[in-house]
LUMMARTI-601678 format. One record per residue (C-alpha): x, y, z; residue in three letters. Coordinates in steps of 0.001 Angstrom, whole numbers. Each point is the difference from the previous one (the first is absolute). Layout:
<atoms>
+---------+---------+---------+------+
:       X :       Y :       Z : type :
+---------+---------+---------+------+
:       X :       Y :       Z :  ala :
...
+---------+---------+---------+------+
</atoms>
This chain:
<atoms>
+---------+---------+---------+------+
:       X :       Y :       Z : type :
+---------+---------+---------+------+
:  -15210 :  -19666 :  -35776 :  met :
:   -2534 :   -1843 :   -2155 :  lys :
:     217 :     147 :   -3587 :  ile :
:   -2392 :    2912 :    -629 :  gly :
:    2224 :    2023 :    2245 :  glu :
:    3348 :   -1046 :   -1718 :  ile :
:   -1551 :     705 :   -3433 :  ala :
:   -1008 :    3366 :    1008 :  ala :
:    3423 :     647 :    1502 :  arg :
:    2019 :   -1235 :   -2710 :  ser :
:   -2076 :    1065 :   -2790 :  gly :
:    -188 :   -3655 :   -1551 :  val :
:   -3600 :   -1438 :    -330 :  pro :
:    -803 :   -2775 :    2062 :  ala :
:    -658 :   -2127 :   -2750 :  lys :
:    3620 :     323 :   -1243 :  thr :
:    1298 :    -630 :    3404 :  ile :
:   -1775 :   -3091 :     162 :  arg :
:    1629 :   -1069 :   -3518 :  phe :
:    3529 :    1092 :     967 :  trp :
:    -455 :   -2116 :    3058 :  glu :
:    -967 :   -3090 :   -2322 :  glu :
:    2981 :     940 :   -2328 :  gln :
:    2419 :    -357 :    3151 :  gly :
:     719 :    3730 :     147 :  leu :
:   -1219 :     329 :    3640 :  leu :
:     414 :   -2335 :    2507 :  pro :
:   -3068 :   -1722 :    1252 :  glu :
:   -1469 :    2176 :    2520 :  pro :
:   -1507 :    -947 :    3393 :  ser :
:   -3642 :    -412 :     496 :  arg :
:   -2467 :     947 :    2619 :  thr :
:   -2448 :   -2688 :    1461 :  glu :
:   -2327 :     960 :   -2844 :  ala :
:    2337 :    -392 :   -2906 :  gly :
:     756 :    3521 :    -844 :  tyr :
:    3677 :     656 :   -1008 :  arg :
:    1917 :    2142 :    2450 :  leu :
:    2946 :    1924 :   -1436 :  tyr :
:    2709 :    1875 :    1851 :  asp :
:    1524 :    3363 :   -1024 :  ala :
:    3048 :   -1619 :   -1924 :  thr :
:   -2432 :   -1070 :   -2325 :  thr :
:    -800 :    3468 :   -1332 :  ile :
:    3984 :     520 :    -519 :  asp :
:    -244 :   -3345 :   -2232 :  arg :
:   -3049 :     918 :   -1889 :  leu :
:    1678 :    3297 :    -914 :  thr :
:    3181 :   -1647 :   -1263 :  phe :
:   -2212 :   -2312 :   -2313 :  val :
:   -1655 :    2726 :   -1456 :  arg :
:    3195 :    2077 :    -689 :  his :
:    1579 :   -3252 :   -1542 :  ala :
:   -2990 :    -330 :   -2303 :  gln :
:     153 :    3573 :    -755 :  ala :
:    3828 :    -899 :   -1164 :  ala :
:   -1583 :   -2682 :   -2236 :  gly :
:    1079 :   -3019 :    2070 :  phe :
:   -2244 :   -3249 :    -282 :  ala :
:   -1339 :   -1269 :    3300 :  leu :
:    2437 :   -2980 :    -342 :  asp :
:    2945 :    2558 :      14 :  gln :
:   -1525 :    1934 :    2867 :  ile :
:    -524 :   -3461 :    2092 :  arg :
:    3667 :    -671 :    -667 :  gln :
:    1259 :    3424 :    1525 :  val :
:   -2220 :    -534 :    2819 :  leu :
:     929 :   -3617 :     561 :  asp :
:    3913 :    1399 :     114 :  ile :
:    -986 :    2693 :    2412 :  gly :
:   -2120 :   -2382 :    2116 :  asp :
:    3178 :   -2124 :     274 :  ser :
:    2018 :    2675 :    1547 :  gly :
:    2152 :     639 :   -3268 :  ala :
:     127 :    3320 :   -1591 :  ala :
:   -1722 :    -138 :   -3265 :  pro :
:    1341 :    3202 :   -1488 :  cys :
:    2473 :   -2023 :   -2350 :  gln :
:   -3106 :   -2130 :   -1441 :  his :
:   -1978 :    3206 :    -418 :  val :
:    2726 :    1657 :   -1958 :  thr :
:     229 :   -3117 :   -2270 :  glu :
:   -3750 :     266 :    -612 :  leu :
:     263 :    3599 :    -499 :  ile :
:    2575 :    -595 :   -2740 :  ala :
:   -2390 :   -2715 :   -1538 :  gly :
:   -2858 :    2178 :      43 :  arg :
:    2021 :    2792 :   -1626 :  leu :
:    1122 :   -2305 :   -2959 :  val :
:   -3925 :   -1067 :    -497 :  asp :
:    -985 :    3631 :     136 :  val :
:    2492 :    1153 :   -2253 :  asp :
:   -1052 :   -2946 :   -2713 :  ala :
:   -3776 :     871 :     540 :  arg :
:     773 :    3746 :    -794 :  ile :
:    1844 :    -988 :   -3306 :  ala :
:   -3023 :   -2179 :    -721 :  glu :
:   -2100 :    2968 :     331 :  leu :
:    1914 :    2236 :   -1884 :  glu :
:     213 :   -2177 :   -2768 :  ala :
:   -3702 :    -283 :      39 :  thr :
:    -375 :    3698 :      26 :  arg :
:    2015 :     197 :   -3023 :  asp :
:   -2105 :   -2731 :   -1727 :  his :
:   -3378 :    1994 :    1178 :  leu :
:    1549 :    3230 :   -1434 :  arg :
:     561 :   -1580 :   -3407 :  val :
:   -3677 :   -1408 :     246 :  leu :
:   -1304 :    3523 :     660 :  ala :
:    1922 :    1473 :   -2838 :  lys :
:   -1558 :   -2800 :   -2401 :  arg :
:   -3373 :     789 :    1612 :  ala :
:     120 :    3750 :    -601 :  ala :
:     722 :    -748 :   -3793 :  ala :
:   -2282 :   -2961 :    -298 :  gln :
:   -3123 :     964 :   -2363 :  asp :
:   -2838 :   -1807 :    1760 :  pro :
:   -1408 :   -1088 :   -3565 :  ala :
:    3234 :   -1812 :    -614 :  glu :
:     -72 :   -2014 :    3237 :  cys :
:     448 :   -3701 :    -844 :  glu :
:    -492 :   -3116 :    2012 :  gly :
:    -373 :     180 :    3766 :  tyr :
:    1856 :    3369 :    -128 :  cys :
:    3036 :     769 :   -2435 :  ser :
:    1401 :    2461 :    2726 :  ile :
:     882 :   -2987 :    2027 :  leu :
:    1460 :   -2182 :   -2710 :  arg :
:    3509 :   -1029 :     -10 :  asp :
:    1894 :    2647 :   -2345 :  arg :
:    3439 :   -1378 :    1114 :  ala :
:    1223 :      11 :   -3455 :  thr :
:    -871 :    3854 :    -327 :  val :
:    3209 :    1936 :     297 :  ala :
:     -37 :    3080 :    2425 :  gly :
:   -2657 :   -1221 :    2254 :  glu :
:    1794 :    -247 :    3319 :  gly :
:    -278 :   -3561 :    1376 :  ile :
:    -630 :   -1454 :   -3585 :  gly :
:    3321 :    1672 :   -1210 :  arg :
:    1946 :   -1299 :    3120 :  arg :
:   -1298 :   -3725 :    -750 :  arg :
:    1303 :     349 :   -3708 :  leu :
:    3593 :     944 :    1419 :  leu :
:      73 :   -2545 :    2670 :  ser :
+---------+---------+---------+------+
</atoms>
């Protein structure tokens, strides 16, 4: 199959297929006499796997590692299990960071609602650090830590 057909069947754009090939996620395809890439049907499975791995949040180098393990004949599931565990730690940390940001934004929203526009000072007094003001969520936590 030429790249257009493999792209249509896999749902992966031809440009992405070329990029993944350059990144070592796909083996070098054979070529026609005119230089067109020729892929076999197994490429569709590989492209689908790469898309699923990306959807799980794996980086291309991690995906390449899994593919290399599988291509060597070994079962990559233990490695994938370790990648998943690491990804979960990263996601949990990001969620905690986002929750802290949400809490901070709620404090700022309360300030904004109470702000008299005539009393706005500097660039914006809503965003000024008020860590020393007790009872303002994050500011109060900073005092306690």
